[in-house]
Backbone as a ProteinNet text record, in pm:
[ID]
protein_1_A
[PRIMARY]
XXXXXXXXXXXXXXXXXXXXXXXXXXXXXXXXXXXXXXXXXXXXXXXXXXXXXXXXXXXXXXXXXXXXXXXXXXXXX
[TERTIARY]
13354.9	13492.6	13494.7	13584.2	13585.2	13635.9	13604.7	13648.8	13802.5	13861.5	14006.2	14070.3	14018.8	14071.2	14048.8	13934.8	13904.9	13999.5	14034.2	14128.8	14268.4	14309	14436.2	14444.7	14341.3	14335.7	14335.2	14253.2	14235.2	14361.1	14441.3	14562.9	14671	14658.6	14753.5	14688.3	14575.4	14493.5	14573.4	14650.5	14725.2	14824.8	14886.6	14973.4	14897.2	14787.4	14706.7	14639.6	14597.6	14540	14654	14770.2	14882.2	14915.9	14912.5	14942	14835.2	14709	14594.3	14605.7	14636.1	14645.2	14767	14870.8	14987.4	14946.9	14874.5	14834.1	14734.2	14645.1	14550.2	14617.6	14713.4	14799.3	14875.1	14929.7	15002.7	14909.4	14784.8	14685.9	14630.6	14685.3	14641.7	14502.6	14452.5	14321.4	14318.1	14210.6	14204.6	14124.6	14102.1	14034.8	14138.7	14108.7	14198.4	14120	14173.8	14110.9	14153.8	14058.9	14098.1	14064	13986.3	13949.7	13912.3	13940.8	13909.9	13855.8	13739.1	13681	13620.8	13592.3	13546.3	13395.9	13307.1	13163	13107.1	13068.7	13002.4	13069	13196.8	13280.8	13305.3	13293.8	13317.9	13419.7	13507	13596.7	13539.9	13521.3	13472.9	13578.8	13598.7	13702.9	13628.9	13645	13587.6	13685	13624.3	13706.3	13653.2	13732.2	13689.2	13606	13602.6	13521.5	13456.5	13360.8	13294.6	13398.6	13398.4	13503.5	13447.7	13531.9	13499.5	13526.6	13472.2	13485.5	13632.9	13716.3	13854	13929.4	13896.1	13948.3	13909.8	13783.7	13734	13805.5	13828.5	13904.1	14044.8	14108.3	14248.8	14247	14159.1	14148.1	14122.5	14028.8	13994.1	14121.6	14186.2	14304.5	14411.9	14431.2	14524.7	14495.2	14368.8	14327.4	14342.8	14304.6	14314.6	14458.6	14556.1	14695.3	14767.9	14701.7	14773.1	14814.1	14922	14969.7	14881.3	14872.3	14800	14645.4	14594	14446.3	14391.5	14273.5	14205.1	14122	14178.5	14108.6	13976.5	13946.8	13815.7	13703.4	13735.5	13633.6	13621.2	13683.7	13676	13572.9	13467.1	13363.6	13399.4	13358.1	13380.2	13303.1	13354.8	13281.8	13155.2
8610.6	8623.2	8667	8618.4	8651.9	8795.7	8857.6	9000.8	9005.9	8899.5	8897.6	8898	8816	8818.6	8955.7	9014.9	9146	9247.5	9251.6	9343.2	9327.7	9199.4	9181.3	9231.7	9202.4	9250.9	9401.4	9465.3	9610.1	9682.9	9623.4	9686.6	9693.3	9604.7	9600.6	9622.7	9692.2	9706.9	9763.4	9863.1	9922.2	9825.2	9734.4	9636.6	9534.1	9492.9	9387	9440.4	9557.6	9616.6	9620.9	9658.8	9663.1	9525.2	9428.1	9290.8	9227.1	9256	9210.1	9270	9402.3	9464.2	9406.7	9375.9	9315	9176.9	9097.9	8971.1	8976.5	9071.5	9094.5	9132.1	9219.3	9266.5	9145.8	9062.5	8945.7	8850.9	8850.5	8761.1	8830	8950.8	9023.6	9072	9092.6	9139.9	9292.2	9352.4	9495.9	9550.3	9465.4	9495.9	9536.8	9642.2	9676.4	9709.4	9665.9	9696	9839.9	9915.2	10051.2	10087	10002.5	10036.4	9905.6	9905.7	9790	9852.4	9801.7	9852.1	9741.4	9765.5	9671.8	9704.1	9600	9626.4	9498.7	9503	9391.5	9261.2	9253.2	9136.7	9091.7	9177.4	9143.7	9244.2	9199.1	9289.8	9307.4	9430.8	9464.5	9523.3	9464	9518.9	9570.9	9698.2	9757.4	9755.5	9745	9748.1	9850.8	9879.5	9977.4	9927.5	9793.5	9729.8	9605.1	9550.6	9425.7	9313.9	9233.3	9132.9	8999.3	8934.7	8790.8	8693.3	8576.3	8469.2	8426.7	8433.6	8406	8503.8	8631.1	8741.8	8716.8	8685.1	8657.9	8542.2	8439.8	8321.1	8351.5	8434.7	8471.9	8559.4	8653.9	8733	8650.1	8552.5	8464.8	8380.3	8325.4	8244.6	8329.7	8451.2	8543.3	8565.5	8603.4	8631.9	8510.2	8389.2	8266.5	8227.9	8273.3	8238.1	8336.9	8442.1	8539.1	8468.5	8510.5	8458.2	8511.1	8437.1	8478.2	8483.1	8424	8423.2	8281.6	8279.2	8150.6	8124.4	8052.9	8037.8	7966.9	7901	7837	7932.6	8055	8158.1	8252.3	8223.6	8308	8247.9	8331.7	8287.1	8322.7	8239.5	8264.9	8382.7	8455.3	8573	8528.8
10616.7	10657.8	10805.9	10885.7	11023.4	11034.1	11147.2	11164.7	11179.4	11234.1	11243.1	11100.1	11012.9	10876.7	10812.7	10831.2	10771.2	10824.1	10951.4	11009.5	10953.6	10934.9	10875	10732.8	10651.5	10513.3	10502.2	10584.3	10575.4	10618.4	10714.8	10757.3	10651	10557.3	10444.8	10310.9	10306.6	10186.8	10064.7	10090.9	9977.7	9915.4	9990.7	9938.1	9858.4	9917.7	9851	9725.2	9717.9	9590	9487.1	9521.3	9422.6	9374.3	9462.2	9423.3	9335.4	9370.5	9285.5	9147.9	9140.8	9008.5	8927.9	8991.5	8920.8	8872.5	8948.8	8903.8	8786.9	8799.3	8686.8	8558.7	8576.6	8452.9	8393.9	8481.2	8432.5	8356	8393.1	8320.2	8196.8	8164.5	8045.2	8056.7	8184.2	8207.8	8201.7	8152.2	8153.2	8266.2	8362.9	8489.7	8595	8671.8	8785.3	8903.9	9023.3	9146.8	9191.8	9249.1	9286	9429.8	9497.4	9639.7	9712.2	9844.6	9924.3	10057.1	10097.7	10226.8	10303.7	10425.8	10521.7	10556.6	10545.3	10574.3	10641.7	10764.7	10830.5	10819.4	10848.1	10839.8	10701.6	10602.9	10462.9	10414.5	10323.4	10253.4	10113.6	10075.6	9939.5	9857.7	9738.9	9646	9526.8	9494.7	9379.7	9260.2	9141	9025.1	8922.7	8824.8	8727.1	8617.3	8603.2	8496.7	8558.8	8489.5	8533.4	8527.8	8635.7	8650.8	8595.3	8522.3	8470.6	8576	8562.4	8664.8	8679	8575.9	8586.6	8675	8660.4	8746.5	8894.5	8913.2	9057.9	9110.9	9035.5	9087.4	9128.7	9047.6	9079.2	9203.5	9219.8	9339.3	9466.7	9452.2	9564.6	9602.5	9503.1	9528.9	9601.5	9555	9616.1	9760.5	9789.2	9922.8	10016.7	9966	10042.2	10070.2	9989.4	10007.8	10091.7	10147.4	10228.5	10363	10409.8	10542.9	10650.6	10757.7	10879.4	10868	10762	10740.2	10761.1	10817.4	10830.3	10705	10606.5	10474	10482.7	10592.7	10609.8	10629.5	10667.5	10690.2	10575.1	10461.8	10342.6	10253.2	10222.2	10134.6	9990	9898.3	9753.2	9705.8	9604.7	9553.6	9479.2
[MASK]
+++++++++++++++++++++++++++++++++++++++++++++++++++++++++++++++++++++++++++++

Protein backbone atom coordinates (compact mmCIF):
# COMPACT_ATOMS: atom_id res chain seq x y z
CA UNK A 1 0.00 0.00 0.00
CA UNK A 2 1.34 3.43 -0.82
CA UNK A 3 2.18 5.77 2.03
CA UNK A 4 -0.45 8.21 0.76
CA UNK A 5 -3.15 5.53 1.07
CA UNK A 6 -1.90 4.62 4.54
CA UNK A 7 -2.03 8.24 5.69
CA UNK A 8 -5.60 8.61 4.43
CA UNK A 9 -6.69 5.43 6.22
CA UNK A 10 -4.96 6.23 9.50
CA UNK A 11 -6.42 9.74 9.61
CA UNK A 12 -9.92 8.22 9.69
CA UNK A 13 -9.10 4.96 11.52
CA UNK A 14 -11.82 5.29 14.15
CA UNK A 15 -14.51 5.70 11.49
CA UNK A 16 -13.17 2.80 9.43
CA UNK A 17 -12.97 0.44 12.43
CA UNK A 18 -16.59 1.28 13.30
CA UNK A 19 -17.70 0.66 9.71
CA UNK A 20 -15.77 -2.61 9.45
CA UNK A 21 -17.35 -3.81 12.71
CA UNK A 22 -20.81 -2.86 11.45
CA UNK A 23 -20.23 -4.80 8.22
CA UNK A 24 -18.94 -7.83 10.13
CA UNK A 25 -21.98 -7.71 12.41
CA UNK A 26 -24.30 -7.48 9.38
CA UNK A 27 -22.63 -10.65 8.05
CA UNK A 28 -23.43 -12.35 11.38
CA UNK A 29 -19.70 -12.72 12.07
CA UNK A 30 -18.55 -12.93 15.67
CA UNK A 31 -15.24 -11.28 14.70
CA UNK A 32 -14.67 -7.62 15.50
CA UNK A 33 -11.83 -5.28 14.63
CA UNK A 34 -10.40 -3.40 17.58
CA UNK A 35 -7.24 -1.62 16.42
CA UNK A 36 -5.68 -0.19 13.26
CA UNK A 37 -2.04 0.86 13.00
CA UNK A 38 0.48 1.90 10.39
CA UNK A 39 3.76 0.00 9.87
CA UNK A 40 6.17 0.44 6.93
CA UNK A 41 3.53 1.50 4.40
CA UNK A 42 1.11 -1.17 5.62
CA UNK A 43 -2.09 -0.81 7.55
CA UNK A 44 -2.54 -3.54 10.14
CA UNK A 45 -6.00 -4.29 11.50
CA UNK A 46 -6.17 -6.42 14.63
CA UNK A 47 -9.21 -8.48 15.56
CA UNK A 48 -10.38 -10.24 18.70
CA UNK A 49 -10.70 -13.64 16.99
CA UNK A 50 -9.14 -15.48 14.08
CA UNK A 51 -10.60 -14.11 10.87
CA UNK A 52 -12.13 -16.36 8.21
CA UNK A 53 -11.45 -15.79 4.52
CA UNK A 54 -14.96 -14.39 4.01
CA UNK A 55 -14.30 -11.78 6.70
CA UNK A 56 -10.96 -10.87 5.08
CA UNK A 57 -12.64 -10.51 1.71
CA UNK A 58 -15.25 -8.17 3.14
CA UNK A 59 -12.59 -6.03 4.85
CA UNK A 60 -10.52 -5.91 1.65
CA UNK A 61 -13.58 -4.91 -0.41
CA UNK A 62 -14.44 -2.17 2.10
CA UNK A 63 -10.89 -0.73 2.07
CA UNK A 64 -10.69 -0.83 -1.74
CA UNK A 65 -14.02 1.04 -2.02
CA UNK A 66 -12.95 3.95 0.19
CA UNK A 67 -12.90 7.30 -1.54
CA UNK A 68 -9.58 8.97 -2.36
CA UNK A 69 -7.58 5.71 -2.34
CA UNK A 70 -5.57 4.27 -5.19
CA UNK A 71 -6.95 0.72 -5.15
CA UNK A 72 -4.15 -0.49 -7.46
CA UNK A 73 -1.70 -0.11 -4.57
CA UNK A 74 -3.75 -2.17 -2.10
CA UNK A 75 -2.44 -5.69 -1.61
CA UNK A 76 -4.79 -8.52 -0.69
CA UNK A 77 -4.61 -9.89 2.86
